[in-house]
BABALO-647237 format. One record per atom (N, C-alpha, C, O): atom name; x, y, z; residue in one letter. Coordinates in steps of 0.2 Angstrom, whole numbers. Example, Ala and Ser with C-alpha at 12.3 -4.5 7.8 and 13.67 -1.06 7.14 Angstrom:
! residues 2
+----+-------+-------+-------+---+
!  a !    px !    py !    pz ! r !
+----+-------+-------+-------+---+
!  N !    66 !   -28 !    39 ! A !
! CA !    62 !   -22 !    39 ! A !
!  C !    66 !   -16 !    39 ! A !
!  O !    71 !   -17 !    42 ! A !
!  N !    64 !   -11 !    35 ! S !
! CA !    68 !    -5 !    36 ! S !
!  C !    64 !     0 !    39 ! S !
!  O !    67 !     6 !    40 ! S !
+----+-------+-------+-------+---+
***
This chain:
! residues 83
+----+-------+-------+-------+---+
!  a !    px !    py !    pz ! r !
+----+-------+-------+-------+---+
!  N !  -296 !  -439 !    53 ! M !
! CA !  -297 !  -437 !    46 ! M !
!  C !  -296 !  -428 !    51 ! M !
!  O !  -299 !  -426 !    56 ! M !
!  N !  -291 !  -425 !    46 ! V !
! CA !  -290 !  -418 !    45 ! V !
!  C !  -296 !  -414 !    39 ! V !
!  O !  -297 !  -415 !    33 ! V !
!  N !  -299 !  -409 !    44 ! E !
! CA !  -302 !  -404 !    41 ! E !
!  C !  -296 !  -399 !    37 ! E !
!  O !  -290 !  -397 !    39 ! E !
!  N !  -300 !  -399 !    31 ! L !
! CA !  -295 !  -395 !    28 ! L !
!  C !  -298 !  -388 !    26 ! L !
!  O !  -295 !  -386 !    21 ! L !
!  N !  -303 !  -385 !    30 ! D !
! CA !  -307 !  -378 !    29 ! D !
!  C !  -302 !  -373 !    30 ! D !
!  O !  -300 !  -373 !    36 ! D !
!  N !  -300 !  -369 !    26 ! F !
! CA !  -298 !  -361 !    24 ! F !
!  C !  -303 !  -355 !    29 ! F !
!  O !  -309 !  -357 !    31 ! F !
!  N !  -299 !  -349 !    28 ! K !
! CA !  -304 !  -345 !    32 ! K !
!  C !  -303 !  -339 !    26 ! K !
!  O !  -297 !  -341 !    24 ! K !
!  N !  -304 !  -335 !    23 ! C !
! CA !  -303 !  -330 !    20 ! C !
!  C !  -300 !  -326 !    21 ! C !
!  O !  -304 !  -322 !    23 ! C !
!  N !  -295 !  -323 !    22 ! D !
! CA !  -291 !  -319 !    25 ! D !
!  C !  -294 !  -311 !    21 ! D !
!  O !  -290 !  -306 !    20 ! D !
!  N !  -300 !  -311 !    19 ! R !
! CA !  -300 !  -301 !    19 ! R !
!  C !  -307 !  -303 !    21 ! R !
!  O !  -311 !  -298 !    22 ! R !
!  N !  -310 !  -307 !    23 ! C !
! CA !  -321 !  -308 !    24 ! C !
!  C !  -318 !  -310 !    31 ! C !
!  O !  -320 !  -308 !    36 ! C !
!  N !  -313 !  -316 !    31 ! G !
! CA !  -316 !  -323 !    36 ! G !
!  C !  -320 !  -326 !    36 ! G !
!  O !  -322 !  -329 !    42 ! G !
!  N !  -323 !  -327 !    31 ! K !
! CA !  -328 !  -333 !    29 ! K !
!  C !  -323 !  -339 !    31 ! K !
!  O !  -317 !  -339 !    31 ! K !
!  N !  -328 !  -344 !    31 ! V !
! CA !  -324 !  -352 !    30 ! V !
!  C !  -324 !  -353 !    24 ! V !
!  O !  -329 !  -353 !    21 ! V !
!  N !  -320 !  -353 !    21 ! I !
! CA !  -319 !  -358 !    14 ! I !
!  C !  -321 !  -368 !    15 ! I !
!  O !  -315 !  -371 !    14 ! I !
!  N !  -325 !  -371 !    15 ! P !
! CA !  -323 !  -379 !    13 ! P !
!  C !  -322 !  -380 !    10 ! P !
!  O !  -323 !  -378 !     4 ! P !
!  N !  -319 !  -387 !    12 ! A !
! CA !  -316 !  -392 !     9 ! A !
!  C !  -320 !  -392 !     1 ! A !
!  O !  -326 !  -392 !     2 ! A !
!  N !  -317 !  -393 !    -6 ! G !
! CA !  -321 !  -397 !   -11 ! G !
!  C !  -325 !  -387 !   -13 ! G !
!  O !  -330 !  -387 !   -16 ! G !
!  N !  -320 !  -382 !   -10 ! T !
! CA !  -326 !  -374 !   -11 ! T !
!  C !  -318 !  -371 !   -16 ! T !
!  O !  -313 !  -373 !   -14 ! T !
!  N !  -318 !  -368 !   -20 ! A !
! CA !  -315 !  -364 !   -24 ! A !
!  C !  -311 !  -360 !   -21 ! A !
!  O !  -312 !  -361 !   -15 ! A !
!  N !  -307 !  -355 !   -22 ! Y !
! CA !  -304 !  -352 !   -19 ! Y !
!  C !  -298 !  -349 !   -22 ! Y !
!  O !  -294 !  -352 !   -26 ! Y !
!  N !  -298 !  -344 !   -21 ! V !
! CA !  -290 !  -339 !   -25 ! V !
!  C !  -284 !  -339 !   -20 ! V !
!  O !  -285 !  -339 !   -14 ! V !
!  N !  -279 !  -340 !   -21 ! S !
! CA !  -274 !  -340 !   -18 ! S !
!  C !  -266 !  -337 !   -22 ! S !
!  O !  -262 !  -340 !   -26 ! S !
!  N !  -265 !  -333 !   -19 ! L !
! CA !  -257 !  -329 !   -20 ! L !
!  C !  -253 !  -335 !   -16 ! L !
!  O !  -254 !  -339 !   -12 ! L !
!  N !  -247 !  -334 !   -20 ! T !
! CA !  -242 !  -340 !   -19 ! T !
!  C !  -236 !  -337 !   -22 ! T !
!  O !  -235 !  -335 !   -27 ! T !
!  N !  -231 !  -337 !   -17 ! R !
! CA !  -224 !  -337 !   -19 ! R !
!  C !  -221 !  -345 !   -20 ! R !
!  O !  -219 !  -349 !   -16 ! R !
!  N !  -220 !  -344 !   -26 ! N !
! CA !  -215 !  -352 !   -25 ! N !
!  C !  -210 !  -351 !   -27 ! N !
!  O !  -208 !  -346 !   -31 ! N !
!  N !  -205 !  -355 !   -25 ! I !
! CA !  -197 !  -356 !   -29 ! I !
!  C !  -196 !  -363 !   -34 ! I !
!  O !  -197 !  -369 !   -32 ! I !
!  N !  -195 !  -362 !   -39 ! E !
! CA !  -197 !  -367 !   -44 ! E !
!  C !  -190 !  -365 !   -48 ! E !
!  O !  -187 !  -359 !   -49 ! E !
!  N !  -187 !  -373 !   -52 ! Q !
! CA !  -183 !  -374 !   -55 ! Q !
!  C !  -184 !  -379 !   -62 ! Q !
!  O !  -188 !  -384 !   -62 ! Q !
!  N !  -181 !  -377 !   -67 ! V !
! CA !  -183 !  -379 !   -71 ! V !
!  C !  -178 !  -383 !   -76 ! V !
!  O !  -173 !  -381 !   -78 ! V !
!  N !  -181 !  -390 !   -77 ! E !
! CA !  -176 !  -396 !   -76 ! E !
!  C !  -178 !  -399 !   -85 ! E !
!  O !  -184 !  -398 !   -87 ! E !
!  N !  -173 !  -403 !   -87 ! H !
! CA !  -174 !  -408 !   -94 ! H !
!  C !  -176 !  -413 !   -93 ! H !
!  O !  -172 !  -417 !   -93 ! H !
!  N !  -183 !  -416 !   -93 ! N !
! CA !  -182 !  -425 !   -92 ! N !
!  C !  -179 !  -426 !  -101 ! N !
!  O !  -182 !  -424 !  -107 ! N !
!  N !  -173 !  -431 !   -98 ! V !
! CA !  -171 !  -432 !  -105 ! V !
!  C !  -174 !  -439 !  -109 ! V !
!  O !  -171 !  -441 !  -114 ! V !
!  N !  -180 !  -445 !  -105 ! I !
! CA !  -181 !  -448 !  -105 ! I !
!  C !  -189 !  -448 !  -107 ! I !
!  O !  -192 !  -453 !  -108 ! I !
!  N !  -192 !  -442 !  -108 ! E !
! CA !  -198 !  -440 !  -112 ! E !
!  C !  -197 !  -433 !  -116 ! E !
!  O !  -201 !  -431 !  -120 ! E !
!  N !  -190 !  -431 !  -115 ! N !
! CA !  -187 !  -426 !  -120 ! N !
!  C !  -193 !  -421 !  -119 ! N !
!  O !  -198 !  -421 !  -123 ! N !
!  N !  -193 !  -416 !  -113 ! E !
! CA !  -199 !  -413 !  -111 ! E !
!  C !  -194 !  -409 !  -105 ! E !
!  O !  -191 !  -411 !  -101 ! E !
!  N !  -196 !  -399 !  -106 ! D !
! CA !  -194 !  -398 !  -100 ! D !
!  C !  -200 !  -398 !   -95 ! D !
!  O !  -205 !  -397 !   -98 ! D !
!  N !  -197 !  -398 !   -86 ! E !
! CA !  -202 !  -399 !   -83 ! E !
!  C !  -201 !  -394 !   -79 ! E !
!  O !  -195 !  -392 !   -80 ! E !
!  N !  -204 !  -391 !   -74 ! I !
! CA !  -204 !  -386 !   -67 ! I !
!  C !  -205 !  -390 !   -64 ! I !
!  O !  -209 !  -395 !   -66 ! I !
!  N !  -202 !  -391 !   -58 ! R !
! CA !  -200 !  -392 !   -51 ! R !
!  C !  -202 !  -388 !   -44 ! R !
!  O !  -201 !  -382 !   -44 ! R !
!  N !  -206 !  -391 !   -39 ! L !
! CA !  -207 !  -385 !   -34 ! L !
!  C !  -203 !  -385 !   -30 ! L !
!  O !  -205 !  -388 !   -25 ! L !
!  N !  -199 !  -382 !   -29 ! L !
! CA !  -194 !  -383 !   -22 ! L !
!  C !  -196 !  -380 !   -18 ! L !
!  O !  -193 !  -382 !   -13 ! L !
!  N !  -200 !  -373 !   -16 ! H !
! CA !  -205 !  -372 !   -10 ! H !
!  C !  -210 !  -369 !   -12 ! H !
!  O !  -210 !  -367 !   -18 ! H !
!  N !  -214 !  -367 !    -7 ! A !
! CA !  -220 !  -363 !    -8 ! A !
!  C !  -222 !  -361 !    -3 ! A !
!  O !  -223 !  -365 !     2 ! A !
!  N !  -224 !  -353 !    -1 ! D !
! CA !  -229 !  -350 !     3 ! D !
!  C !  -234 !  -346 !    -1 ! D !
!  O !  -234 !  -342 !    -5 ! D !
!  N !  -239 !  -349 !     4 ! E !
! CA !  -245 !  -346 !     2 ! E !
!  C !  -246 !  -339 !     7 ! E !
!  O !  -245 !  -338 !    13 ! E !
!  N !  -247 !  -334 !     1 ! L !
! CA !  -248 !  -326 !     5 ! L !
!  C !  -252 !  -326 !     7 ! L !
!  O !  -252 !  -325 !    13 ! L !
!  N !  -261 !  -326 !     3 ! L !
! CA !  -265 !  -324 !     3 ! L !
!  C !  -272 !  -330 !     2 ! L !
!  O !  -272 !  -334 !    -3 ! L !
!  N !  -276 !  -331 !     6 ! T !
! CA !  -281 !  -337 !     3 ! T !
!  C !  -286 !  -331 !     3 ! T !
!  O !  -286 !  -327 !     8 ! T !
!  N !  -291 !  -329 !    -2 ! L !
! CA !  -297 !  -328 !    -3 ! L !
!  C !  -302 !  -332 !    -4 ! L !
!  O !  -301 !  -337 !    -8 ! L !
!  N !  -309 !  -331 !     0 ! C !
! CA !  -314 !  -336 !    -5 ! C !
!  C !  -318 !  -332 !   -11 ! C !
!  O !  -320 !  -326 !    -9 ! C !
!  N !  -319 !  -334 !   -18 ! T !
! CA !  -320 !  -333 !   -24 ! T !
!  C !  -323 !  -328 !   -24 ! T !
!  O !  -322 !  -326 !   -29 ! T !
!  N !  -328 !  -323 !   -20 ! S !
! CA !  -331 !  -317 !   -19 ! S !
!  C !  -327 !  -312 !   -19 ! S !
!  O !  -328 !  -307 !   -22 ! S !
!  N !  -320 !  -312 !   -14 ! C !
! CA !  -316 !  -308 !   -12 ! C !
!  C !  -310 !  -307 !   -16 ! C !
!  O !  -306 !  -302 !   -17 ! C !
!  N !  -308 !  -314 !   -20 ! G !
! CA !  -303 !  -315 !   -25 ! G !
!  C !  -305 !  -312 !   -30 ! G !
!  O !  -303 !  -307 !   -33 ! G !
!  N !  -311 !  -314 !   -33 ! S !
! CA !  -314 !  -313 !   -39 ! S !
!  C !  -315 !  -303 !   -40 ! S !
!  O !  -316 !  -301 !   -46 ! S !
!  N !  -314 !  -300 !   -35 ! S !
! CA !  -314 !  -292 !   -33 ! S !
!  C !  -309 !  -289 !   -37 ! S !
!  O !  -311 !  -284 !   -40 ! S !
!  N !  -301 !  -293 !   -38 ! F !
! CA !  -296 !  -289 !   -38 ! F !
!  C !  -295 !  -290 !   -47 ! F !
!  O !  -295 !  -295 !   -50 ! F !
!  N !  -293 !  -283 !   -48 ! D !
! CA !  -290 !  -285 !   -53 ! D !
!  C !  -284 !  -287 !   -56 ! D !
!  O !  -279 !  -283 !   -56 ! D !
!  N !  -282 !  -292 !   -59 ! T !
! CA !  -275 !  -296 !   -58 ! T !
!  C !  -270 !  -292 !   -63 ! T !
!  O !  -264 !  -292 !   -62 ! T !
!  N !  -273 !  -288 !   -66 ! E !
! CA !  -267 !  -285 !   -70 ! E !
!  C !  -264 !  -280 !   -65 ! E !
!  O !  -258 !  -281 !   -62 ! E !
!  N !  -269 !  -276 !   -64 ! H !
! CA !  -267 !  -271 !   -55 ! H !
!  C !  -262 !  -273 !   -50 ! H !
!  O !  -257 !  -270 !   -48 ! H !
!  N !  -265 !  -280 !   -47 ! L !
! CA !  -260 !  -286 !   -44 ! L !
!  C !  -253 !  -287 !   -48 ! L !
!  O !  -248 !  -286 !   -45 ! L !
!  N !  -254 !  -288 !   -53 ! I !
! CA !  -246 !  -290 !   -55 ! I !
!  C !  -243 !  -283 !   -57 ! I !
!  O !  -237 !  -282 !   -56 ! I !
!  N !  -248 !  -278 !   -60 ! N !
! CA !  -241 !  -270 !   -57 ! N !
!  C !  -238 !  -268 !   -53 ! N !
!  O !  -233 !  -264 !   -54 ! N !
!  N !  -242 !  -270 !   -47 ! I !
! CA !  -242 !  -268 !   -38 ! I !
!  C !  -234 !  -274 !   -38 ! I !
!  O !  -228 !  -272 !   -37 ! I !
!  N !  -236 !  -280 !   -38 ! I !
! CA !  -229 !  -285 !   -39 ! I !
!  C !  -224 !  -282 !   -38 ! I !
!  O !  -220 !  -280 !   -34 ! I !
!  N !  -225 !  -282 !   -46 ! K !
! CA !  -218 !  -280 !   -50 ! K !
!  C !  -214 !  -273 !   -50 ! K !
!  O !  -209 !  -271 !   -53 ! K !
!  N !  -217 !  -268 !   -45 ! N !
! CA !  -216 !  -262 !   -42 ! N !
!  C !  -213 !  -262 !   -35 ! N !
!  O !  -208 !  -259 !   -34 ! N !
!  N !  -216 !  -267 !   -32 ! L !
! CA !  -211 !  -269 !   -24 ! L !
!  C !  -204 !  -269 !   -25 ! L !
!  O !  -201 !  -272 !   -29 ! L !
!  N !  -200 !  -264 !   -21 ! P !
! CA !  -196 !  -262 !   -19 ! P !
!  C !  -193 !  -270 !   -17 ! P !
!  O !  -196 !  -274 !   -15 ! P !
!  N !  -185 !  -271 !   -19 ! G !
! CA !  -181 !  -277 !   -17 ! G !
!  C !  -179 !  -279 !   -10 ! G !
!  O !  -178 !  -285 !    -8 ! G !
!  N !  -180 !  -273 !    -8 ! N !
! CA !  -176 !  -273 !    -1 ! N !
!  C !  -184 !  -271 !     5 ! N !
!  O !  -188 !  -266 !     3 ! N !
!  N !  -184 !  -274 !    11 ! Y !
! CA !  -190 !  -274 !    13 ! Y !
!  C !  -189 !  -268 !    17 ! Y !
!  O !  -194 !  -264 !    19 ! Y !
!  N !  -183 !  -267 !    18 ! T !
! CA !  -182 !  -260 !    21 ! T !
!  C !  -186 !  -253 !    19 ! T !
!  O !  -189 !  -249 !    22 ! T !
!  N !  -185 !  -253 !    12 ! E !
! CA !  -188 !  -248 !     5 ! E !
!  C !  -195 !  -249 !     9 ! E !
!  O !  -198 !  -245 !    13 ! E !
!  N !  -197 !  -254 !     8 ! V !
! CA !  -207 !  -255 !    10 ! V !
!  C !  -209 !  -251 !    16 ! V !
!  O !  -213 !  -247 !    17 ! V !
!  N !  -203 !  -255 !    22 ! K !
! CA !  -207 !  -253 !    28 ! K !
!  C !  -204 !  -245 !    30 ! K !
!  O !  -207 !  -242 !    35 ! K !
!  N !  -199 !  -243 !    25 ! N !
! CA !  -200 !  -234 !    27 ! N !
!  C !  -203 !  -230 !    25 ! N !
!  O !  -202 !  -224 !    27 ! N !
!  N !  -209 !  -233 !    18 ! N !
! CA !  -211 !  -229 !    15 ! N !
!  C !  -221 !  -229 !    18 ! N !
!  O !  -226 !  -226 !    16 ! N !
+----+-------+-------+-------+---+
***
């Protein structure tokens, strides 16, 4: 049996299976229309987990502040590297 324990990327604390945690993930998604159900659906094409945090560390972040930081990141990695 595979253990699904994670470690917090900030404090290093073990996050055991069954415990809530905060995850920042980059998803590539595609909206599709299901004609049978007549509903739009989002299909996940790819996901990269960027950061895993225990709830203590994850709750210490201001969500609106993180959103503003991410929205203002340059689109070109070399711009980030040079700053």
